[in-house]
N, C-alpha and C positions, 0 to 999 in steps of 0.2 A: 401475324402478317403484315409486314408493312412494305410500301414503295418507297424505291432508294433512287431511281430513276427510269426514265422514258426516253429511249432513243428511237426515231423513226425512219429506217433504213428505205428508200422512198424509191433506189434503182436496183439494178442488179446487185447482190450482194453475194459472201462467202458464206451463206446460211442456203439461201434461195435466190434465182434467178428474178422472183417476185418480191415485191417490196414485203416488207416486213417491219415487227417491230421488237424491239430488243428492249426486253422488261427487266430490272434487275431490283430483287426482291429481298426480304431480310426476313426470313423465318421463323425468327425471335427463337421463344422457349418450345417451337415445336420442330423443332429441325430432326430430331431422331424419331418424331412421333406419326406412324402409320394411320390416317385415318380411320381404320379400323378399332382403332383404340380410344379415338372419340366419341363419345358416347351419342350414338341417333343419327351421326355425322353424317354417313352415307346415305342411310332412306330418305332424311330430308333433303337432301343435294335430289337424290332420283326425283323424288316429288314436286320441287320445286320448279327443277329442270329435268320434265321427261325425256326430250330432245337427245340425251346425254346417252341412254340407253343405246342408243345406234352407232354411236361411236366405237370403231374398232381398236383401234391402240395398238400396240407390238403384237398381239396374240393374231392380228390379222383379218379377225372376222366381227359382223354385229354383233355389239354385245361383249368386245373385248375388253373394254373401259370397264365395265360395272363387275366385271370379274375382274379386276384388277383389283378393284375396290375392295371387293370381298376378301382379296387375297390380303391387301393393306399396301396401300401405296402412298406416297409422301406429297404434300401439299402445294410444293411448287407443281410435280405433275398435274394435280385436280384443277389448278389455277390455269393451266395451259389447256384445258378440257372446258372448264367453264369458259373460259373468254373464245374459244372456237363457236361452243355455242349460242353467247349471247352475240356474237355477229350472226350466225344463222338464225336466229331468234329477229335481228334487224333489219332481215331479208338477205344477206351477204354468205356466198358459198365460200367458206373459206377451211382450206382439210389441214394445213399443211401447220404443226409446230412440235416444238423439243422445249425440254426443262432440262437443264444442265447446273451441276453445281461450280458455283464460280471460286466461293471463298468457301472452305471447309472452316465451320459445319452449316453454317447456316446461309450463306449470301449463294442466292441461285439467279440464273440466266433464262429466263425465257421468252423465247423463240416464236412469233406466228404472224404467218402469211395474214395479208390484211386487203380489201378491198377500197373501202374508206376509212381513211386515216383519222378523221374524226370519233369514228363509232369505234374504231380500236383502241385509240388511247382510254377512251370513255367505258369501253368494257372489260379494260384493265382496272381501273378505278374501283366498277362495280364488281367484277370477280372479288377483287380485295374485301371491298366491301361485306361482300357475301359469305366468303369465307371465314370473316372477324365473326360475322351473325350466328353462323354454324357453331362458331366453336365455340360461343358465349352460349348459346341456345336461346340466341334474342330471334323476332319474328321479322322478315322482313318481307315490304309488298313487292317482291320479284317482277309482277306483270306489270304494277305502277314504273318498276324502275325500267323493265325492257320498254313501255311506251317514251318513257324519257330520251334513250337512250335512240329508239327511233328517231324521235322528233328533231334531236340533235344531228343526226347522222343526215337525215334531209335537208338540212341546214348547208350541208358541206357538200352534198352531192352534185355533179351537173348537172344543170337543166337538159330536160329529154332533148331537146336539138342539138344541143354540144355534144352530147353523149352520145346520138345518134352518127353524127359526123365522125367522133373519135371514134367508136366502135369499127366503122370502116374504114379509116387511115390505118387503126392496127390490122385490119386485115392484111390490107396491103402491103404490109412491112412500113408503114411512113412511121420514123419515129414522134412523139406526142407529148410534150412538158408541159405540165399545166403551171402557169403564172400565176401566183396568190391563193386565195384561200376561193374565187368566184368562178366564171364560166370562159375567162379568157386562156386559151390553148394554143401554145406554137405547136406546129406541126412542120416536120422537118427541122432540117439546122442548115446554120450559118448563113451564106447568099441563097441558098434556095428556099429557105424557111417560110411558111405564110402562117398569119396568125385568124382565129377568129373567135366570135363570141358570139355564141347563139348563132344566128344566121349571117351577122356583120361579120365581113372578112375585111383582112386588110385594105381590100381594093376597093370596099365602097367609100364612095363619096361620102364627107359630112356634110356637104351641100346638100346632097342628092335626102340624107338621111332629114336634115332640116326641113327641105321642101315638103317631104313626104310625112313629116309632122304636120304641117300647115296643109290643114284640107283643102281649106279655100284655094290657094295656090295649086297646088294639086291641078286641082279641079282647072282651072284656068288654063295651065301647062297641056293638060291633056286636052281640052277643048281647042284650043290652037292646034293641035295636032291631028284634028277631026275624031278624037276617038268619044266616043254617046258617053254622055256624064249627066245626070241629072241637075234641073237647072235648079239656082238657089242664091242666097245670099246671107252676109254677116248679119247679126241684129246684136247689140250690146243691151239693149233694155226687155224688159218684158214689153213694151209696148211697139215696140219695132218689128217683135218676135212677130206678133200678132198681125200686123199690119203687113209682113213679107209673108205670112201663112195664107191671108186674104189672096193676095195680088197673086203667091203661084196657084192658088184653088187645092182644097183642100183632098185629099188627104197628103199629108207633108211629113218629113223628118224633120227632129229638133236632135242636134248632137253638137259636143263641143268641138269647136274648128283645130283643136288640137291632143285629141283626146287617145285612147289606147284600149284593144281588150274589149270595147263595147260598154265599155266605161261612162254614164252618163246620156247613153244613146238612146232614144224613142222613137218608134215607128209607127207610120199610119195613124196620125194622128188626124181626128177629124172634125174638132171644134177649138173653141176659143181656152176655153178653161183646160182642156190637155196642154194645147201649146203652153200654156203661161204658167201649169206644172212642167211641166217638159224642160220648159226654160231655167226655174229652179233649179232641178237636181244637173243640167248641164253645165249650168253656171258656177257651182260646185268642183269644176275640172279647168274651167276654163272662162277669162273673163271675155270670152267673145265665143258667140254661139251660132252655127250654123242653122239656117233654116232652108228645105230643100224639098221638090217634090220629091214624092213616096212612089217606088216603081216595082209594081207588085210584079211579082213572082219569087223563086226559090235564091235562096244565100249559097253561093258557089264562092270558094277561095282554090283561085289558079296561083299553083305555086311556079313563079319563073326563074330556072338557074341558067343563069350566062344568057344566051340567045335561044332556046326552048322554053317549052312548057312543060315539066318535069313531073305534074299532079292535079288533080284535080278532085276536091272533096266537096260535096254538099253538105252545108252546116247545118241542123236541128237544132232551134234552141232548147233551153232546158224546160223538162215537161215533168208529170207526174200523170199518171191512168187510174182511176177510181178505183176502189174496191166495194164501193158503195156502203163500208160501215168505220171506214176511217177518214179525219180530216185532211186537209188538204198539209200540214204542216209536221202529221204523224206518217204520213204518204211520203215526205220528203225524208224521216228520219230514217224510214225503211229504204231510201233507196239509196243514202249515204253507206251505208249496211255495204253495197255492192262492193266486194273487193276491186273491182277496175277504178275506183274513185278513191282520190285520195287529198291530200292538203296541196295547195298551188298547183306544181305540176310535175310532182313526185310520180303517180301513176297515167295510164291512159287517159283518164277521164277523171274532171276536178270535182270535187264534193260540192252539192249545191246549197247555197246559202240565202237564208230567208232576211232581206236587207231590205231597204226603203223602193228601189227598183220594182222588188217582187213585187210589196205591196200594192204598188201605181197600176203594173202588168195586172193583179188581182182584180182591182177596183173595176178596172176597165170590161172585165170579163164578168162585172158583176159577183165576186166574191170576197172573200177574207181568206186567212189560214185556218181559220177554224171552221169553214164551210166543208160538208162532206158531198163529194160530187158522185155520181153515178157510176153505177159498176161498168167500166170500160171508156168513162168520160178521159179526154183529154185536157188536161189544166196546163194553160201555158207560164210560164214563170218569168222568161225571159223573152224578151222580141228581138233580141239578137242571137246568134247561131253560137258565140264565141266560145270555146273549148274552157278557157279559163273561167266564163261563168255559170260552166256547168253543160255546155250542147256540147250534141254529139253531131258525127260525121261519118259520111258515106260515100267511098270514093266514086268518082265519076271521069277519073282518067281517060279511060276509054272512050267518052263518051260526048266530050267537046268536040263541037264545031271546028276543022282547020281556020276559018274565020275568027271565031272568036278566041281561038289560042295564036292568032296571026296580031289580034288587038290586046292582050294579057303582053306578049313579047311587045309589042311596040310602045305600051304604056309603060312598061319599067325601064327603058332606054328613052323615053322621054323625061324620066324624071332621073335615069342617071344610075339606077340600081345593078349591080353585078346578081343580086337575089332579091327577089321581090314576092312578095303575096298581092294579087291582085282580086279584089272584091266585088263580083259580078252579082249584079241582081238580074235574075231571066227568068218567065218561066220553064226554060228548057235550054240546058246549055247546050246541047247538038243541034239547036235553031240559029242560024246566026241571028245577033241582038238587032241586026236593022229589018229584019222580016220580024222579031215581037216584042220589039221596044225597051229590049233590056240595057242595062248601062254600065261602066264602069264607075262603081260607085266609092272605091274607097283604092291608094297604093298604099302598101305597108313594107318599110324597113324592117328590117330582122324578124321575118314573118316567124311564126312555130310552126316544126312542122311533123307536131305530134299524132295532129288527125290526119296526116300522110302515113306516119309509118305504124300507127295505130287508131286505124280506121273503127267505128262500131260497127261498119258493115261493111263488106265490099273487099276488095284487093288490097294488102298492107302495101306500100310503096316503098322502096329503098333509097327516100331523097340523099338521104346520107350518102350513097355511094356516088350520086350526081356530083352534089357537091365537091364532093372530094376529085372527082373526076374535072372536073371544071379547075379546082384550084391545083390541082395534077395532071393536065392532061398527058397520055399516051406519049412517052418519049422524054417527059420533061423530068428531070432529077428530083430529087427531095430531099438529100443529102449533100455533103460534101466528102471527099476521101478523109478521113480520120484515125490516126496514129496513134496507139497508146503504150506507152515506156513504163516498165515496173524493171524493179531486180534490188540488188543489194547496193552494187556500187556499178557508178558509170552511167545510172538513167539521164543526170543533166544533159551530160556531152552527148550522148546517143540521140538526144532531144532534138537539142540544138543542132545538131549535123543532121538530121531529118530536114525539118524546120527549112535551116540554111539550102539543102538541094531542093526544097519545094519551091522558094524562094527564086531560087535561078531557073525554073520553069516559069517565072511570069505571076506565079500565085500569090493573091494576100492570106498569108500565113497568120491563124491565131495559134500561141504556145503558151503554155502553163510549164512552170519551172518552180525550183526552189526559191530562184531569187526573184520571181514576177510574174504575171501575164503581159505577155508580150502580142501585140495586133500589129503586122508590118512592121516588124524592129521596133516599133515604140510602147515602151511599160506605160501600161495601164494602173496598175497596181503594181507596185511593190512588196516583196513579203517571198512567204514561204506559200505557195497557189497552188498545191498539187493533189486537193482533194476533190471533189463532189462538185462544190458551189463554183470555182473558180472554171473546173469543164464547162459547166453549164452557162460560166458567162462567156465565154468563146463560140460555144455554139449557137447562144443568143443573139451575136454579134451579125449584123446584116451585110456586112462588108469581109468578111471571113470565106476563104474559096477554099481552103483546108487547115486541118487543125492534127496540131501533134502535141498530146497530152501528157508530160510528167505523171505519174500515178503511183502515189504514195500507200506504202502501208496502212497506215494512220486512218484515211482517209478511207479505205476501203472495210477498212472493218469498224468503223464508227458511223459511217454513212452511206457506205458504197459506192456504185459507180455512178458517175453524172452523164454517162450519156449510154444510150443501150446496147448498140453493138458497132464495133470497130472494122474499119475494114483491115488494120494489121492489129497484133497485139504483140509486144517484144518483151521477151521478159530476159535483162543482160548476164543475171547470175544469181545464184543465192548462195551467203554466208551468213557465218554468225554476226546478227546485227539486231538489235531491237529485242532480244530474247528475254523472257523475263516482263514483258509489258503485254497488256491486252489479252491476257492469257496465250500467247505465241511461247513456248519454251524450250521447242525444239525446232533441228531445221527441217523435219517434214511439218511440224505445225506452220514456219514460214513458208514453204514450198506451199501449201493447200494456202494460203492466204494471197499470195502474189499468181497462182494459177488463174484466178478470177479474170484478169486482164484477159488471157488466151482460149478461155473459157469463151468471154463475151466477144468472139470474133463472128463476121457472119460467115456464113456456108461458102460463098466463093469468096470470102478472106482467105490471110494467113496468118498461123501464129507463126513467129520468129524464136528460134530457140537456139542456145548453148552448148553447143554437143561438147565441149570441152569441160562442162559444168560438171562435177559428180551427180547435180542433185535434179539433173537434168529428167531422169528415167523416174523419179515424184511426178513429174508436171507433165509428161508424155500423156499418160492413160485420160488425163482430163480434156484433151485437146478434141474438137470435133469439126475442124475445118483444117485444110491443107498445111502442112510445116514446111517451113524453110527452116534449116539449119547452117550455123555458123560455125567457124573452126578455122584456131590458128594453123593446125594440119591438113593437110589433103588426103592422108591417110587415117583420119580419125575412122575407128569401125562404125561407128552412126551415119555417120556421114557416106563410106562406102554402101553400105547397106540402102539407108534412102535412097541414093542415087542410083543404085541396080535395079529395086522397085520404081524407078520413075520421076522418083521425089526430085524438089528443085535444093541444092545449098549453096553458101557464100566460103569460100576457103582460101588459104594463101600458100602455093606454090611459087618454089624459087625467086618469094619476095614478090609476088604479084597477084594481088586480087583476083578472085575468079569467079564469075557467077556458072552455076551447071544445073541443069535440067536432064536428068538420065546422063546419056552419053553426051549430050551436046555441052559445050565448055564456053564462055564470052570473057577475055582477059579483060580487066576492070583499069587497074592501076596499079606502078610499086608503091608498096607500102612508105618508100620513102621519098614519093611525090607527094606525101599527105603532109602540109605543114604541122599541124596538129600534134604529129609523130616523131618530132624531130629527128628529122634521116633514118627514121624506123627505131629510135633508142627508145620511146617512152612505148610501153607494152601496155598500160591500159587504154591508149588512145590508138592503136592497132585493135583492139579489142573492139573500141566503140563504134571505130572505123564498119568492122566488118558486119555488126549490129545495125551500123546506118546502112550498108548496100544493102544489106537482107529486107532492110525497111521498105526501100526505094521499089526495090525488084518485086514486093510486094503489092508496091503501088500501081508498077510496070513503068516506072522512068525509066526513060532513054537512057541508056550508058555515057553518052556523051556530059548526057545532064547529071549525072551522078559526077564523075568523075570532074566536073568542072565546077560540083559545089565542092566536094571535098577538098580542090586546090585549092580555092579561096577560103576555105575556113582554116584558121587561126587562132590557136591558144590562147586567146590575149586578152585583157579587160575589156574590150569592145564586142567581141564574137561570142567569147567562151569565158565570162567572169568566174575567177575561184577555182575554175580547173586547172589544174597543172600550168599557170602562169607564172614564166620565167622573167624577173625582171635584172636585167646587167646594169648592175651600180660602179662600173669602173673597176677597182683590184676583186670584188666580192658580188656575189650574184644573190638572189633572194628567190625562193621557189615558194608558191602560194597555192595550197590546195585545199579540198575541203575535207580530206580523209578522217573520218569517226569511227573508222572499226580496224580490226585487225588486217584484214583484206583489205582495206583500202590503202593503209600506212605501209604494209609489206609490199603493195604495187609501186609506192610512189617511190618509196627505197630503193627499189629495183630498178624501175626507172632512171632516178636520181644517180645511182654508182655509175652508168654507163655514161654523165653529162663529164666526167673525168675531174671531177673537182679534188683538190688537194684535202681539204675537209669538209666534213660535212655536218654542221650544227642544227639540233632543233630546239624549235618552239613547239610542243606537244601539250595538248591536254583530251581530255576525254568528256564524251556529255555525261554528266552526272546520273542519269536514269540507265546507265550501262550496268551488267552486272562487273560485279566485284575481279571475279576472273577473266572476265573482256577487258579491263582496264590494266589488271594484273598483265594478261599475254603482249598488249601494246606497248605498256612498260618494259618487256622483258626485251621483247625485238628491236627499241628504240636504243635500249643498254647496249644490245649486240651491234647496232649500228653506227649509231650517232659519234663521234669523238667529244661535242659539248652539247650539253640539254640544259634548256631554258623550261621548267614547269610550270604551266600557266593554268586558270582555271577561267570555266566559263562564266559569263556575267550571271546564265541563267543556270542554278546550280541544280534542278530538276531534284528536290525532294534532298539534296544532300548538305548539311553543313560545310561552311567554308573549309577548305583546307583538307575536307574526308579525300575527295578524288585524288588531289596534289599528293597526298602521304600515300596513297596505294601503287600510283607513279614513282614517285622517289626510291620507294623499298622495290620497286619490281625492277626498277633501270639499274639501279644496284646489281641488283639478282644477275642484271643480262650482262654485265662484267664492266661497266663505266665506272670510274672512277669519283669519291665525291665530291673531290676537288673538281670536277669537270661537271657538276650539277649545279641549280641554282633555281631557288622556286620564287617567281615573282608572277603573282595572281593574274593580276590585268594585263590581259595577251598584248596589247597594245606598247605595254610599258615593257613587257619582257622582250618582243620585236627590235624596240629602240634601242634596249642595249645589246641586243647582238649585234645588231646592226654598228653600234655604237665600237664595240671590241670586235668585229671582223678584221678579221688576218687576208692579205692576197692571197687569193685562190679558195679561199671558201666558198662552199654553196648552202647559203641557211633555207632552212625549209620549217615555214609554221604552216600548222593545220589551224586553221582559224575557226571561230566562231558567227564573227560579225566582218563579212567583205570589207565594206567602204572604208571605217576607220584606216584597216590595214592598210588598204593600197595608198590614204593618206599620208600614213605614216611612211611608206615609203618613198611619196612623192619629198615627203619635207627634209628627209634624210638626202635624199640623191640631191635637192637644192643646195643643203648646207653642206655637202661633200663635193658639188662642182663646185661651189665658190671659193671653197677651202684651196682648191689644187687650183684656181686662177690667180687666188692671193701666192700661192708656193709659186706660180710662174712669173707672176711679175718680181716677187721677191728675185729669184734669179737672174732673171733677163737686166735688173739692175745695176748699174760699175758699182763697182769697189770703192769704197772712201768716199 
C-alpha cells in the first residue's frame, strides 16, 4: 500500500460536519486480497493494537471489526480502523471513518475524523507503514511509534489556556478559526471578531505587556498607586547585588527583572554566597537582576479578568515526599509517572526536571539528588510554585478578602491589562494585606489558567467562560450575517444581487465570487474565489458587516466550507454540469454535494430552495432549518403546500414578485422594473431575482430596501460583469455570458430570442473537463438555434488535446441542423469574437460564451471604437460638397 494524497478538510464537509482527512491510497497488488489470506496479518494486528478489539464497525457491536477481520476484509478498511485507533492511542476520540473505492480496482479514498490535524496526518503515514510491515512479516516498534505520534501531536495542540477559552466559545456557539499552527485563534466573524492567544486578547495593550515584562517598572507604577510591593532595586553585577541585599536586609529575593515562569528566581536568600549564586543564575535570563525584600507567606496567583477577580490559586513549589528507601532522583522519576504530569502544558501538571536550579535548592536544604530522605520527609525542588516548573495549585477563590481582590484589580488596571495574573505573597489571602504584611510581588500578562481549570486540590474554576464573557458580553454579537449561495447556474448573479441589496442597507459587505473577492465593492483579489480560503479571508476582515459567499462545488469537495454556519443558505438549481469530476457522476451526487450549503445553516436561519427545480426533492430531506421556497409560478404544488403549513415562499403572480408567509402576502415589485431582467425578457435573471429576494427575506431586510437594491442592480460590466452583459455597437449587438453547460446555454438562448434580433451569431466553446455527451448536447442546441457559429476553445484545455473539444462541438452543431457553410473554427476566443464582429450584419446579436472576461471586453471596446471612427469618416465624406 502507498499513499497518493492527503487532504485535510478543516470545516464542515460533504462527508461529515466535523473536520476529516481524505486519504487516497493505492492498494497495489493487494487490492483484491482480504487480510485473512495474508499469513499472520490479523493476529499480529490485534496483538500490536489491542484497542482495535473494541471497534464496532458495520456489525454495530463491540468486537464487530475483529469479526470482519476473521471473515476477510480489505486493506483500505483495515487502514481506516488502524488510523482511528492510533488517534485514540494518542489521546483523541475520533470515531467516524469510511473507506470507498475511488478508481477500480486499487485506488481508495479513506475518510476519517480528526481532532488534531498533525496527529491525523501522521497517523495515516504510520498506518500505511504498519500495514506494509504486517504484509512483509517485518517487526515494527508500535509503542515507540505511538510515543513519537504523541510528541508530534502535542506540538500542534492548542495550549491549555487557549483551549479552555476555545472550548467555552464553542459551547456558546461562537465560531472559532485557528490562525496558523500556533495558539492564535479568531473568535467570531467580520466586524465582531475577537482574537486571542493564550490569555492575550486583541485588546491587550502592547505597552501594558511590556510594562508587565519589566518587573522593576511594574513595581514603580504599583507603588505610585499605593499598592503594597516589596522594597528593592536593580543590580548589574554580583557585588552590587550583594550590596543591595545587605542594604535591604536579609532574607531577600533575586530574580531577572524581565523573566517569566519563575525562571532564574531564588527566594529566601540569607547570605552573601547565596546571593552571588542566585545572581549568576538570574543573569543567564536577563542582563539586569532585581534584588528585593523577601515577603514571608504563601504564594497566591490571583486571576483578574476585566474588572473583577475570576479565580485565586495557592501555588505550592515542586516537591517529593521521601519513602525511606529511594533517592531524590528516583522519587522524581516515580512522580513523573503520574498520569497527570506531562511535557510543557499538555497535561494538568508539568513533569519535574532535575536542573541546576533544583541542585541549588537541594543544596540549601543540605541535600543532593542522591540523598535518601526519610519516610514522609518533604523535599523541596523549587522555591517558586509555578506550574511550568512542576508546582501544584489549590483553589482559594472563595477565600480571598474583598480588599485583596480590590488590590488585585487595581494592580491590573494600573498596568493596563484586561487579563492579568497578580502574584501576591501573604500569610493568608483571607486577611487584608495591610494587616499581615503581604504584598503584590508581580503582575503577569498572558497568565496561564491551567491552575484554575485543573487545580491539584479544590474546586475547578471555569475561567474560560469568564474570559469569553468579557470578550462577548451578553447582547454583544459575535458574528455577522452570512449568506452562502451555490447551484449549477445563477449563483454568481444571485450573490451579487444580495450583496448589492445589503449595501443599500448601509452595510460594508464582503463578497466572494468567480471573478474575485470584494470588500465594499473594491476587488481585493481577482480570479475564481469561491472556495473556503476565500470565505475565511472575508470573514477574517474586521471591516466586514455582512458576508455573501458564492460557494462552488470544487471547494466543498476538496476542502469543505470556509465558515461554520450561515444565516441563509441558497441553492439556485441542480442541473448537469461537472459530472464525471471528483467522483460526482449523477445529478443525485451533485445534489448531495450542493446540499452541504443548506445543511450548514443556523437553526434559526433559512434554507432557500428552488421549488421549480426537479432536484429539489433530493435536497429537502437534508435541511434542518426553516425553508423559503421560490418559484416563477404562484401555484407551484410545493409552494402551495408549504404556505398552507405556515411556511415562507417567494413567487410571481401577474408579473409581481410576492413574499408570502402562510396566508399573508407582501408584493415586492414588478419583474419588468428590475433592470437586470431587460423588462422581463431575461428569464435567468428573473429566477436570480427570486432567489435574491428570498435570501433578503431570510435576513429580514425591509421590503423597501429590497426594492431599492433590485431597481439599482444592472446587468452591466460594473455591477454584474460577465453575466448577460449586452453591448450595443450601432447596427449590431454583442451579448457576453459565462454559460458553460447545457442549462446555461439554453437559458441564454431562450432570453436572447426575446430581444428581437434578426440573426443570432454564436461564439461557442465548452470546458475540456466536461463529458463528451455534455459537449455534444450543447453543440446540438447551438446548431438548432444559431444562424452562424464560430467555435473556439478555452486556453485551459483541462486535460484534452487542442482541437478535441472543438471537433466534438463541430460535429454536434451539424447534427443540430446548421450548414457547414455557416460554421467556422477559430481556437482563440478573442480572435473568434473579433471575426464575428467584423463580419456582423445589421440586426445581428452576437452571443459569446467566454472563458476570460476582461480580454473579451477589451476586444469589444476596441472594435466599437474602430466602428465609431469609421462612421465619423463616412459622415464627413457625405457632408463634403461634390466636386
